[in-house]
N, C-alpha and C positions, 0 to 999 in steps of 0.2 A: 375452478381455476383462483387467483386471486384476482389479478388488473392487469390492464394497462400499463398507468402509470406505476406498475411496479414492476411490471416487466420494463420500463422505461429506466425507471432509475436500477435496478438490477442490470444494466445493459452499461452504463454510463457507473458502475461499481466494476465489470468484467473491463472494462478497456482502459477503466487507472489499473486496474493490478496489471493488464498484460504491458499498457505503458510503464511499469515499472519496474517490467524483467525486461522491456525493451533498453531500458535506459541503464541498469544494472550489465545487461550485454554489452553495453555501447562505451560505459565504465571500466569495463573489465578488460578492456584491449587496451585503454589509453587512459589520460589526466581527466579525471571527474571538472566539466566543465561548470561555467557558472550556472547548472540548472536552479528552479527556482524550490525548488525539491531540498535541495539534500546541500544547498548552502542558504545561511540565514541571507536574509533579507541586508538589502544594502550593504551585502560583504561579494567578496568573490573571491578566486579561490586562492589568489593574489596574499591574501591577506591570515590563513590559515598558517600557525606554527608547524607542522609538520603533516604536508600534503599525502606522506604514504601511509602514515597510522590512521589516519581520517580515512582512507581508502581501504584499509586493512579491515577497518572495526566496519566500517557501514555497508559496506556492500553484500558481507555474506547474509544480514541484516534487512537487505533490500530486494535483495533474493527470495528468501523466507516471508517477508512481507508481500511483493508481487504477487508471489505465487498462490498463498494462502488469499488474497484478495482477485485475485481471478477468478478462483474455484470455487469461493463462495457468491460471487458477482454471477458465473453459471450457473453455480442450484440457484438460483432468485433467479434467472433467467428462465429455467426449466419449470421453476416451481407456479410462474406468473404465467405461462403457454401449453402447460400438460394440465394432465390430471393425476401423473404419479405420486404427490405429495399430501391428497387431499383426504388418503387415510388417518394420516399422525396429526394428531393434537397443535389447536394453535400456541401453546405456550412452547412445545418443543420445533415449530415453523416460526416464533420471533427467535428461539435462541439462536438458532441456529441461523438464519437469513440477516440477523440484525446484533445480536448482543455481541458473537462472538467475531463478527466485522468488526465490529464496534472497539472489541476491547485488541485487536491488532493494531488498530488505525493508534491506539492511547499508546498500546506499547512499543510501536516504531517511531511517533513522533518526543514518548521523554529519550530515547536511544537517541534520537538527533537532537533531541535540546544539549542531553549529559553535553554530547561531545560538542557541542558549537560552544559550553562555557568556558571546556576546556583546553579545544584549539582556536579559535579565536579569542580576540581584544577583543571587545564590544562595547 
């Protein structure tokens, strides 16, 4: 078992993934709100050149991001509070619990930045 601090941070990561899924669920029914996760800082959705194109582009990626981050957060919680993963090597555990979620975060940030540059006059 790793430690309580690992479990706490994994729980925060899992909650962030769940929040992303909640955001996806609410945005797919209506317009994207001026959320700091999806809209550039100091901007509003009113400043977007093509809101429908942005929604069509970002919502599938938000679903993938939220599901993967929630899943890896759950794996981290399981790793911290159970003995199920003690037989695995430390490198495999680090890859699954740190490297892969970080790569998913970088991918999503690049997708957001690309669309912000394309659809907002910054």
